[in-house]
Backbone as CSV, one residue per row, in Angstrom:
resi,resn,N_x,N_y,N_z,CA_x,CA_y,CA_z,C_x,C_y,C_z
1,UNK,0.215,-1.031,-0.012,-0.227,-0.226,-0.032,0.886,1.087,0.071
2,UNK,0.444,1.676,-1.309,1.393,3.761,-1.347,1.023,5.036,-0.149
3,UNK,1.047,5.083,0.979,0.420,5.936,1.504,0.959,7.470,1.182
4,UNK,0.371,8.796,1.268,0.176,9.979,0.411,0.600,10.782,2.134
5,UNK,1.263,11.390,3.006,1.495,11.830,4.422,1.155,12.762,3.968
6,UNK,0.461,13.558,4.188,0.341,15.120,4.205,1.473,16.289,5.226
7,UNK,2.349,17.341,5.055,3.221,18.069,5.864,1.542,18.564,7.120
8,UNK,1.188,19.808,6.275,1.481,21.289,7.067,-0.614,20.761,7.693
9,UNK,-0.793,20.119,8.962,-1.952,20.296,9.373,-2.608,18.978,9.335
10,UNK,-1.499,18.237,9.358,-1.383,16.699,9.566,-0.228,16.607,10.453
11,UNK,0.914,16.384,9.787,2.273,16.409,10.643,2.576,17.402,11.386
12,UNK,2.854,17.930,10.817,2.680,19.783,11.459,1.974,20.808,11.528
13,UNK,1.879,21.113,12.923,1.360,21.573,13.034,0.858,23.561,12.554
14,UNK,1.509,23.712,11.557,2.482,24.409,11.056,1.012,26.482,11.114
15,UNK,-0.232,26.198,11.305,-1.266,26.913,11.368,-1.061,27.886,12.370
16,UNK,0.234,27.296,13.084,0.038,27.914,14.988,0.878,29.088,14.699
17,UNK,2.029,28.833,13.397,3.159,29.551,13.735,1.998,31.160,12.902
18,UNK,1.581,30.087,11.686,1.084,30.514,10.929,0.176,32.534,11.714
19,UNK,-0.858,31.422,12.427,-1.606,32.430,13.622,-0.882,33.407,13.850
20,UNK,0.603,33.336,14.814,1.070,34.365,15.236,1.299,35.050,15.342
21,UNK,1.934,35.303,13.434,2.786,35.618,12.630,1.532,36.682,12.632
22,UNK,-0.010,36.772,11.597,-1.095,37.074,11.216,-1.491,38.024,12.755
23,UNK,-0.831,37.141,13.788,-1.696,37.977,14.752,-0.527,39.394,15.645
24,UNK,0.404,38.877,15.068,1.401,40.247,15.620,1.526,41.271,14.216
25,UNK,1.057,41.197,13.551,0.734,42.328,12.214,-0.153,42.489,11.970
26,UNK,-1.327,42.277,11.722,-2.445,42.457,10.968,-3.936,42.184,12.210
27,UNK,-5.216,42.543,11.637,-6.362,42.157,12.252,-7.391,41.640,11.120
28,UNK,-8.513,40.710,11.619,-8.557,40.998,12.910,-8.391,39.765,13.651
29,UNK,-7.662,39.892,14.817,-6.318,38.296,15.292,-7.707,37.742,15.428
30,UNK,-7.126,36.568,14.887,-7.729,35.291,14.864,-7.065,34.291,16.099
31,UNK,-7.770,32.758,15.704,-8.060,31.799,16.614,-7.937,30.727,15.910
32,UNK,-7.646,29.576,16.247,-7.255,28.032,15.497,-9.148,27.583,15.172
33,UNK,-9.609,27.978,16.367,-11.297,27.742,15.999,-11.811,28.175,14.240
34,UNK,-11.210,29.612,14.556,-12.332,30.606,12.961,-11.400,30.847,12.299
35,UNK,-10.809,28.855,11.784,-10.181,28.978,10.537,-11.162,27.935,10.108
36,UNK,-12.555,28.626,9.326,-13.632,27.312,9.302,-13.265,26.792,7.586
37,UNK,-12.647,27.577,7.169,-12.892,27.044,5.684,-11.500,27.144,5.197
38,UNK,-11.074,26.674,3.946,-9.750,25.917,3.325,-9.856,26.987,2.828
39,UNK,-9.781,28.441,2.329,-9.626,29.629,1.349,-10.339,31.074,2.610
40,UNK,-9.697,30.473,4.635,-10.522,32.087,4.606,-9.126,33.275,5.164
41,UNK,-8.612,32.086,4.168,-8.071,34.465,3.404,-8.671,34.808,2.436
42,UNK,-9.858,34.352,1.825,-9.956,35.793,0.898,-10.845,36.561,1.999
43,UNK,-11.311,35.907,3.213,-12.651,36.199,4.173,-11.867,38.258,4.575
44,UNK,-10.151,37.579,4.232,-9.626,38.571,5.331,-8.648,39.662,4.173
45,UNK,-8.777,39.663,2.939,-9.240,40.929,2.084,-6.761,40.650,1.764
46,UNK,-7.030,39.480,1.753,-5.818,39.369,1.109,-5.541,38.561,0.085
47,UNK,-4.432,38.431,-0.564,-4.477,37.495,-1.964,-3.636,36.240,-1.422
48,UNK,-3.943,35.225,-2.158,-3.690,33.545,-1.825,-2.106,33.763,-1.447
49,UNK,-1.359,34.946,-2.556,-0.256,34.741,-2.744,0.768,35.612,-1.360
50,UNK,-0.220,36.430,-0.907,0.572,36.816,0.461,0.156,36.065,1.943
51,UNK,-0.978,35.085,1.535,-1.602,33.829,2.172,-0.023,32.832,2.284
52,UNK,0.407,32.735,0.846,1.610,31.842,0.749,2.900,32.614,1.858
53,UNK,3.112,33.674,1.502,4.439,34.622,1.469,4.453,33.676,3.909
54,UNK,2.996,34.127,3.823,3.066,33.785,5.675,3.148,32.895,6.127
55,UNK,2.540,31.897,5.044,3.364,30.611,5.275,5.107,30.125,5.415
56,UNK,5.161,31.181,4.277,6.623,30.455,4.073,7.590,31.057,5.098
57,UNK,6.709,32.177,5.737,7.389,32.847,7.100,7.010,32.427,8.041
58,UNK,6.348,31.633,8.226,6.720,30.118,8.425,7.652,28.910,9.348
59,UNK,7.881,28.325,8.215,8.693,27.884,7.970,9.959,28.437,8.419
60,UNK,10.526,29.485,7.910,11.268,29.827,8.176,11.653,29.751,9.703
61,UNK,10.442,29.515,10.752,10.540,30.037,12.006,10.303,27.747,12.400
62,UNK,10.701,27.418,11.518,9.905,25.914,11.277,10.871,25.245,12.615
63,UNK,11.612,25.674,14.162,12.399,25.499,15.199,10.717,25.205,16.021
64,UNK,10.133,26.561,15.139,9.404,26.974,16.333,7.576,26.034,15.682
65,UNK,7.679,25.138,14.541,6.776,24.584,13.808,6.362,23.340,15.160
66,UNK,4.916,23.352,15.869,4.788,22.310,17.021,4.471,21.342,15.669
67,UNK,5.084,20.085,16.633,4.044,18.451,15.572,1.867,18.533,16.051
68,UNK,1.470,17.920,15.035,0.131,17.999,15.185,-0.515,17.544,16.928
69,UNK,0.121,16.655,16.334,-0.032,15.767,18.072,1.181,14.676,18.597
70,UNK,0.911,14.385,19.642,1.365,13.518,20.583,2.209,12.361,19.782
71,UNK,3.015,12.131,19.794,3.937,10.696,19.223,3.790,10.539,18.184
72,UNK,4.172,11.559,17.218,4.497,11.425,16.176,5.715,10.455,14.899
73,UNK,6.127,10.686,16.217,7.150,9.455,14.890,6.758,8.066,16.104
74,UNK,6.267,7.859,16.813,5.385,6.448,16.735,4.952,6.553,15.192
75,UNK,3.560,6.994,15.600,2.530,6.652,14.810,3.272,6.889,13.667
76,UNK,3.616,7.382,13.620,4.603,7.245,11.978,4.825,6.223,11.704
77,UNK,5.715,5.466,12.315,6.250,4.319,12.331,5.382,3.274,11.888
78,UNK,4.742,2.971,12.543,3.389,2.545,12.844,2.285,2.259,11.684
79,UNK,2.335,3.169,10.825,1.771,3.672,9.861,2.404,3.186,8.688
80,UNK,4.552,3.501,8.175,5.217,2.168,7.820,5.049,0.914,7.707
81,UNK,4.043,0.073,8.486,4.665,-1.028,9.169,3.028,-1.272,8.091
82,UNK,2.197,-0.858,7.764,0.930,-1.029,6.638,1.223,-0.730,5.480
83,UNK,2.033,0.014,4.543,2.621,0.385,3.778,4.119,1.030,3.231
84,UNK,4.044,1.471,2.360,5.721,2.598,2.123,4.495,4.081,1.845
85,UNK,4.833,4.668,3.269,4.895,5.871,3.133,5.646,7.280,2.948
86,UNK,5.551,7.810,1.794,5.253,9.602,1.295,5.657,10.664,1.694
87,UNK,6.178,11.844,2.002,5.090,13.282,3.161,5.435,13.536,1.499
88,UNK,3.440,14.276,1.315,3.677,14.731,0.060,3.507,15.535,0.445
89,UNK,3.294,16.763,-0.536,2.721,17.910,0.767,2.762,19.814,-0.783
90,UNK,2.080,20.576,-0.799,2.110,21.568,-1.582,3.226,22.612,-1.509
91,UNK,3.764,22.582,-0.319,4.997,22.746,-0.135,5.795,23.584,-1.192
92,UNK,6.242,24.666,-1.843,7.435,24.939,-2.033,8.734,24.132,-1.577
93,UNK,9.331,23.309,-3.419,11.063,22.728,-2.950,11.604,23.820,-2.857
94,UNK,11.678,25.100,-2.645,12.652,26.257,-1.734,12.668,25.789,-0.712
95,UNK,11.746,25.589,0.041,11.643,24.779,1.248,11.790,23.333,1.825
96,UNK,12.643,23.066,1.625,13.021,21.479,1.157,14.397,21.160,2.699
97,UNK,14.754,21.548,2.233,16.006,22.340,3.860,15.121,21.778,4.608
98,UNK,14.362,23.367,5.070,13.615,23.330,6.210,13.032,21.727,6.755
99,UNK,12.211,22.391,5.670,11.067,20.496,6.186,11.692,19.108,6.941
100,UNK,12.902,19.147,5.620,13.473,18.082,5.731,14.215,17.839,7.676
101,UNK,14.192,18.825,7.665,15.149,19.521,8.702,14.020,19.191,10.797
102,UNK,13.030,19.571,9.640,11.666,19.713,10.563,11.255,17.854,10.527
103,UNK,11.405,17.654,9.680,11.288,16.344,9.749,12.417,14.866,10.884
104,UNK,12.946,15.493,10.642,14.428,15.044,10.908,14.344,14.890,12.987
105,UNK,14.397,16.915,13.027,14.112,17.073,14.637,12.790,15.830,15.334
106,UNK,11.733,15.424,14.547,10.654,14.911,14.449,11.010,13.757,15.093
107,UNK,11.908,12.938,13.994,11.891,11.626,13.621,10.712,10.772,13.036
108,UNK,10.668,11.688,11.826,9.852,11.524,11.561,10.290,10.353,9.817
109,UNK,10.533,9.077,10.159,10.323,7.746,9.314,9.262,8.247,8.252
110,UNK,10.437,9.101,6.406,9.120,8.060,5.174,10.758,7.788,4.288
111,UNK,9.662,7.063,2.902,10.370,7.146,2.081,10.754,7.625,1.092
112,UNK,10.149,8.747,0.550,10.203,9.723,-0.358,9.720,11.234,0.730
113,UNK,10.405,12.537,0.196,9.578,14.026,0.448,9.002,14.129,-1.022
114,UNK,7.394,14.524,-1.520,7.435,14.828,-2.530,6.732,16.045,-2.805
115,UNK,7.960,17.331,-2.764,6.989,18.723,-2.298,6.370,19.914,-3.594
116,UNK,5.792,21.011,-3.890,5.368,21.668,-4.826,4.766,21.024,-5.357
117,UNK,3.910,19.755,-4.858,2.550,19.580,-5.341,1.312,20.301,-5.701
118,UNK,0.221,20.162,-6.501,-0.453,21.222,-6.536,-1.397,19.792,-6.805
119,UNK,-1.450,18.837,-7.993,-3.151,17.666,-7.043,-2.445,16.707,-6.501
120,UNK,-2.358,16.690,-5.872,-1.661,14.768,-4.970,-2.088,14.376,-5.318
121,UNK,-3.804,14.207,-5.760,-4.701,11.944,-6.624,-4.594,12.562,-7.440
122,UNK,-3.738,13.227,-8.557,-2.830,12.524,-9.454,-1.485,11.456,-9.643
123,UNK,-1.208,12.240,-8.352,0.488,10.880,-8.250,0.049,9.940,-8.107
124,UNK,-1.677,8.893,-7.658,-2.097,7.965,-8.076,-1.404,7.128,-6.246
125,UNK,-1.224,7.479,-5.634,-1.646,6.643,-4.176,-2.086,6.149,-4.060
126,UNK,-2.110,4.847,-2.738,-3.574,4.026,-2.468,-4.829,5.345,-1.779
127,UNK,-3.409,5.711,-0.739,-4.093,6.340,0.507,-3.711,7.962,0.654
128,UNK,-4.394,8.864,1.036,-3.991,9.878,0.959,-4.344,9.780,3.274
129,UNK,-3.550,10.832,3.267,-4.071,10.990,5.259,-3.333,12.341,5.217
130,UNK,-4.819,13.225,5.068,-5.323,14.679,4.138,-5.536,15.447,5.443
131,UNK,-5.808,16.782,5.161,-6.318,17.902,5.658,-6.803,19.165,4.736
132,UNK,-6.890,18.371,3.336,-7.987,19.257,2.696,-9.110,18.751,1.840
133,UNK,-9.437,19.381,2.246,-11.075,19.709,1.258,-10.242,18.860,-0.190
134,UNK,-10.134,19.948,-1.006,-9.637,19.683,-2.053,-9.098,18.304,-2.060
135,UNK,-8.277,17.420,-1.639,-7.907,15.968,-1.954,-9.348,15.388,-1.365
136,UNK,-10.244,15.969,-0.192,-11.294,15.252,0.233,-11.946,14.833,-1.105
137,UNK,-12.191,15.930,-1.985,-13.865,15.703,-3.254,-12.980,15.237,-3.946
138,UNK,-11.162,15.551,-4.561,-10.828,14.610,-6.131,-10.624,13.378,-5.739
139,UNK,-10.616,12.988,-3.863,-9.843,11.433,-4.015,-11.274,10.815,-4.263
140,UNK,-12.503,11.772,-3.409,-13.695,10.698,-3.661,-14.431,11.042,-5.811
141,UNK,-13.820,11.648,-5.971,-14.531,11.906,-7.493,-13.458,10.742,-8.190
142,UNK,-12.570,10.760,-7.652,-11.766,9.478,-8.864,-11.718,7.829,-8.174
143,UNK,-12.087,8.214,-6.982,-12.195,6.411,-5.840,-11.035,6.479,-5.879
144,UNK,-10.480,7.600,-4.996,-9.174,7.514,-4.227,-9.642,7.249,-2.185
145,UNK,-9.412,6.510,-1.753,-9.032,5.985,-0.123,-8.778,7.601,0.407
146,UNK,-9.357,8.762,0.932,-8.786,9.472,1.471,-9.459,9.585,3.239
147,UNK,-8.016,9.345,3.904,-8.622,9.757,5.336,-8.273,10.725,5.573
148,UNK,-8.982,11.993,6.006,-9.702,13.772,6.238,-8.809,14.015,7.956
149,UNK,-7.419,14.227,7.984,-7.205,14.774,9.158,-8.447,15.916,9.857
150,UNK,-9.114,15.809,10.041,-10.109,16.142,11.156,-9.783,17.815,11.354
151,UNK,-9.767,18.994,11.300,-9.928,20.085,11.045,-10.833,20.924,11.141
152,UNK,-10.610,22.478,11.747,-12.015,23.170,12.107,-12.353,23.139,9.620
153,UNK,-10.974,23.663,9.293,-11.049,24.184,7.992,-12.458,23.236,6.989
154,UNK,-12.210,21.876,8.215,-12.653,20.761,6.611,-13.497,20.265,7.110
155,UNK,-14.248,21.041,8.339,-14.984,20.269,9.144,-16.772,19.955,8.599
156,UNK,-16.908,21.161,6.817,-18.065,20.627,5.776,-18.305,19.586,5.679
157,UNK,-16.951,19.195,5.026,-17.491,17.591,4.144,-17.127,15.840,5.034
158,UNK,-17.807,15.433,4.003,-19.095,14.343,4.561,-18.260,13.120,3.999
159,UNK,-17.889,12.746,4.630,-17.228,11.211,4.156,-18.512,10.812,4.059
160,UNK,-18.035,9.472,3.160,-18.337,8.950,2.125,-17.345,6.822,1.964
161,UNK,-17.911,6.697,1.236,-17.370,4.793,1.097,-15.888,5.309,0.394
162,UNK,-15.058,7.187,0.236,-14.159,7.005,-0.376,-13.193,8.069,0.906
163,UNK,-13.722,8.413,1.436,-13.282,9.635,2.138,-14.141,9.522,3.780
164,UNK,-13.069,9.189,4.628,-13.090,8.437,6.421,-12.940,9.974,7.196
165,UNK,-12.576,10.056,7.811,-12.868,11.349,8.801,-11.753,10.075,9.815
166,UNK,-10.570,11.737,10.090,-9.771,10.474,11.642,-8.882,11.262,12.791
167,UNK,-8.983,12.085,13.583,-8.563,12.599,14.780,-7.318,12.287,14.718
168,UNK,-6.929,11.850,14.375,-5.231,11.785,14.213,-4.485,10.689,13.805
169,UNK,-3.501,10.078,13.570,-2.862,8.933,13.425,-3.006,8.135,13.698
170,UNK,-2.974,7.938,14.818,-3.602,6.489,15.348,-5.031,5.942,14.911
171,UNK,-5.785,6.576,15.130,-7.508,6.014,13.876,-6.770,6.298,12.465
172,UNK,-6.189,7.049,12.042,-5.584,6.171,10.947,-4.825,5.109,10.618
173,UNK,-3.695,4.375,11.767,-3.569,3.368,11.970,-4.652,2.253,12.105
174,UNK,-6.235,2.506,12.620,-6.925,1.768,12.886,-7.290,1.308,11.235
175,UNK,-8.288,2.149,10.502,-8.770,2.300,9.728,-7.982,1.346,9.172
176,UNK,-6.550,1.576,8.549,-5.701,1.113,7.416,-5.971,-0.378,7.876
177,UNK,-5.711,-0.966,8.762,-5.435,-2.091,9.731,-6.507,-2.832,9.370
178,UNK,-7.443,-2.308,9.734,-8.741,-2.135,9.496,-9.825,-2.962,10.780
179,UNK,-9.186,-1.954,11.767,-9.588,-2.847,13.057,-10.449,-1.154,13.471
180,UNK,-10.920,-0.780,12.430,-11.680,0.332,12.975,-13.036,0.632,11.634
């Protein structure tokens, strides 16, 4: 089984640093739970490029980005016992070194680091563990399994025969091993 494991929002809690950068300089002040849509930046009156630039600034502070959940290294190791795990992200290739250092620091084991991906589902993995409602929609449309990491910005996505919501990687392991 080939597993595509997302970075931001699944492994790395990057949005916490993004929010800190935003709240230090801009209004309105935002909380984690106030991010209720994938393209929440539109409501803020900023462009997608500005949103991405703040994300890049967050990754410049890669040492401050917390893991998305406790025990991440062990959980990813259990995933890798079920199949080949690649970290697949939309992060631009210029951020490869920082991302790799973050993954090393948190002892995340993976086969390949695939960066700069705009359409993950076209890569043909068997399973996608992601927080993107776009990946969930495309996976469902093309018959790919998506384990949607529950986040405030994807709560409107409904589970179906291809998309299943999970609260964390432990639950993903249970689902993939047929225990849940």
